[in-house]
N, C-alpha and C positions, 0 to 999 in steps of 0.2 A: 769827285770820285766816291763811289759807294764803299763804305767800310764794312767788311765782313764781320759778323758777330755770331756766326754759326758755331755751335758746340763742336769741339774736336776731341776725340777720345783715343787714348793709347790702345794698341792691340793687346790682347791677353798675353800673347808671347809670339814674337817673330824673330827668327834668326836673320841678322843683317849681313853677317860675314862669317866665314869659317875658313881659315887658312892653317892647315896643319893642326897644331894643338891650340891655336888661338881662335876663340869664338866670341862674337859680339851679338848680344840679344837685347831687344827692347821689350819691356813688359809693363803691364799696368800695376803690378805689385812688386815690391822689392823683396829680394831674397833675405832670409833671416841673417845670413852671413854679412850682409851690407852694414848692419849695425856695428859689428865688431870692426869692420874696415873704417867706418866713419869715426868711431870713438878713438881709433888710433891715429887718425889723420892729424897732421901738424900743419897749421896755417901760418903763412909768412915765410918768405925766402930768406930775409935778413931782418935785422932789427927785432921787433917784437915777434915772438913765436908762441903760439898757444894752441890748445885743443878745446873744441866745443864739447858740450855735454847735452843730454836731453834729446838726442836724435831719435831714440826709440819712441818718445812721446810725439814728436813732431812729424815723423815720417808718414804717419797715417792721417795727418791733419792737412795735407797739401790739397790744393784745389782740384787739380786734375793732372796727376803726374805721369810723365813718360820716364820710366826708369831704364837706363842703359847699363847693362852688365857686361863686363869684360872677363872672360874666363881663359885661363891658361892651364891646359891639362885638366879641365873641368873644375878648377879651383878659382873662386872669385878673386880677381886681382885688381879690378878697376870698377869704378861706379860713378855715375853721373846722372843728374836729374834735370829735365826740362819740364817745369810745372806750367801748365796752360791755365791762363786766366784772361779776363777782359781788363784792359787798362784804359784810362781816360786821358786824353789830351784836350786842349781848348777846342780843337777842330772836330773831335768825335771820340768814340771809344772803339777799340779794335782788339783782335786776338793778339795775345802776346805769350811768350814762353820765357819763364824766368829760370836761368841756370843756377843750380845750387848743388851742394853735396858732391863736389868733384874730389875724388880720392883715388890714388894709386898705391897699392901695397908697397911698402919700403923695398922689398926684394925685386920689384918690377920697375922701379923708378930709374930714370936716365936711359931708357931703352926705346923711347919713342911711343910707348903705349898710351901715355897721356894725350899726346897729339892725335894719335889714331882714334882714341875714344871720343874726344870732344869734336874733332872734325867729322867723324862718322855720325854723331848725334845731330850736329847742326845740318849736315847734308840730308839726313833722314827727314827732318822737318821741312827743309827747302824743297825736297823732291815729292813730298806727300801732302803738304798743306797748301791750300789755295791762298794766294796773296790777296790783299795786303795783310801783313802781320809784322810783329817785332820779336826779336830775340834779345834778351838783355840780362845783365848780371852786374853786381857791385864788386869791384876788385880793388884791394888796397894797392897803392902805387909801389910799395916795396915788395909786393908779391910778384916779382919780376917774371917768374915762370908762367903764371896764369895770365898775366898781362900780355906777355909776348905771344902766347898761344891764342889769345883773343884777337890780337892784331893780325895774326896769320890767317885767321878764319874770317877776316873782313868785318870785325867789330870795330867801332870807333867810339871814343869818349865824347859824350854829349854833355857831361856835367862833372864838376869836381865837388866832392863833399868833405867836410871836416867833422871830426868826432867831438861833440861837446859832452863834458862830464860834469854833472851837478853833484856836489858833495855836501853832506851835513853830518857833523859829529853826533849831534843829539836832536834828531828831527822831531818836530811836534806836529800833532794832527790838528787841523782846523775843523771846527764843528760843522762847517758848511760842506765838508767832503761827503760824497755819496757814491756808492757803487751802483752803476747803472743796471737796471733790470733788462731782461731780454725784450720785454715789451717796449722799453724806451729806445732800443737800438735803431729802429727805422727812422725815428725822428733825429737821433744823433747823427746817423749817416747822411740824412738830408742836409743838416746844417754844415756838416763837414764837406759835402759836395759843393756847397756854395763857397765855403772858406777856401777850398783848394781848386776852384774853377779855373785858375790860370796856370795850374801845375800840369806836369806830365808824369807818366807812369803811375797814375793814381789808381789804387786798388784798395778797397775797404773790406776785403773778404775776412780779414782777421781782426776787425774792430769788434770787440766783445769776446774775443778768444779767452776761454776759461773764466768768463765773467769779469774780466779785469779792465773794463772801461770805467774810469772814475770821473766825476764831475764836481765842480764847486757850484752851488746854487745860491741865489739870493731870491728869496720868496719862491716863486715857481720858475724863475728864469735861470737857465744854465749860462753861467758867465765864464766858465773854463772847463776844459775836459782833456783827457789823454788816456790812451791805451798803455798799460804798464805791464810788461811781461817779466816775471822773475827769471833770471838766467845765471848760470855759473859757467865760467871759462877757467881752464887750468893753464896758467902761464908758465912757460918753460924757459923763456929768455926775454930779457928787456935790455936795450942797448945803453951804452954810455955809463958813467958813474951814477947817474940818477936811477937807471934801471937796476944797477947792483944794489943801491940803497933801498929801492922799493922791494926787491926780492929778498934781501937778506937782513936789513936793519929795521925798516918800518914795521914789519909784522911782529917785532919783539918789543916795541914801545907801547906801554899801556895807554889806552884811550886812542892814541893816534893809529893804532893797528886796525881800528875800525875802517879806515880809509882804503886799505889794500891788504890782501893776502894773495899768495900765488894761486890758491883756489878762490877765485874772485867772484863773489855773488853780487849781483847788481840788478837794477831794473832797466829794461830796454824799452824805449818810448816810441810811440807813433800816434798819428791822429791827434796831434796837438791843436787845441782850439782855445782862443781867448777872444771874448766879445770886445768890440771896439770900446776903447777907454778902460778896459780891465786888464791890460797887459801886465800891470804890476802884480797881479795875482799869480803869475806863473811860478815863481819860486815857492809861494805858499802851497800851491797845488802839488808840486813835486815833493816838497818836504812832507806834506800830509800823507802822501801815498807811501813814501819811504817809512814813515812811522807805522803805517798799517802793516807793512811787510817786515818790519824790524830790520831794515837795511839802511845803508849809509850813502849809497851812490846810485846814480842813474845816468844812462848815456843815450844819445840819439845822434843821428846823422843830419847835418845841416848843409844844404846846397849853398855854395858860395854866392850864387845869384839871389838867394832868398833874403831880400831886404827886410821883410816883415819880421822873420824869426831872428835874424842877426841883430836887429834893433833891440829886441827884448832881452838878448843875452848879456847886455852890458850891465844889467842890474841883478845878477844872479849870486853875488857874494864872492868873498876873497878865495874860498877854497875851490871854486868852480872855474872852469875854463876849457878852452879847446885842447885836445890831446896834441902835444907837440910832435911835429914831424910825421903826422898821420894824415894822409890824403887818400880818399877813396874815389875811384872813377866809376861813373855810370856808363857801362859799355853796352852799346846798342848796335844791332844789325837790323836794318830796316829793309823789308822786302815789299815792293809794289806800291810805295808811297809816292805821291806827287812831289814836285820840286818845292811847292809851298809848305807841304807837310814836313818834308825833310828839314826845311829851314826852321820850322816851329820846334822841332826836336832840340835844336841848338839854343833857342832863346827861352824856353820854358824851364823854370826851376823844377826839379824832380822831387817826387814824393818817395820816401824810402821807408819801406815797411820794416819794423824791428823784428817781426816774425821771420822775414826773409834773411836779414843779414846776421841773425843769430841762429 
């Protein structure tokens, strides 16, 4: 089967539905009001609940966004983005649409607007874009509302991911650390393409974002590398007594408070690369970048099928480990793929971009 790689662009502005005071519009640019809506959005139905930051910076850095705006009496009450990009699987590359920035104003929640917004957005892509293509998103298992809505719109989980957190109280920089220049990025993306040749949902659009791809070099050889994006999340709730301790006690303990604050700043990682035989450099690489940014923790998503990465994580130190009770699903809706390609979706470990999930 021929895989379509033709560029697909959002309309400047098209009204998709208007019923009474409720209007749904798709645009190529987001309303200014969307930033306020996104900054107030709380993620997580139960357990950990948090707010993301930095949406005003990232919104204009998306690859090719379709922004869906839900208005009630001409006031923005709902927002959703399907960002178009090419993703790679072992069988080929194809058009894909990544779902992000799903938000419903608090006053409009529980009234079916979220289901209407997401269903309409997915239907718009289905009705206007030529197959084959994928729609996908990463959704935490405890975010039951979003997961249920994805299932209702015929998305299916093709992979389960765990969140790994690397921590260092006093990170030290290695002299071999180097910030990659823009001229070096094509070569870096080339060896990343080889490194992730057996993975799915691979997209390197944000490798080099804000100049933050770092390498460890021995002579002229790159032996390790990673994209590291500084991020801040505002935590509102964490479950169990451990969550209460993290939210209320740990931030008051000198030295240890470096590990967590309710306004939690960390590095989000992607594009991890270690040359064969150099896997032991992974903690040195991350610790060096933490020292560069004067931070103490970094996190990244790990596919449970990813044997290469999981093997390296056993040597990351006592303070580091998987986030307990946090599972994220890679939810995919495949349109126009062959039976063999559909089977490949289930067996390929997935690449998760830190730019996407933060």
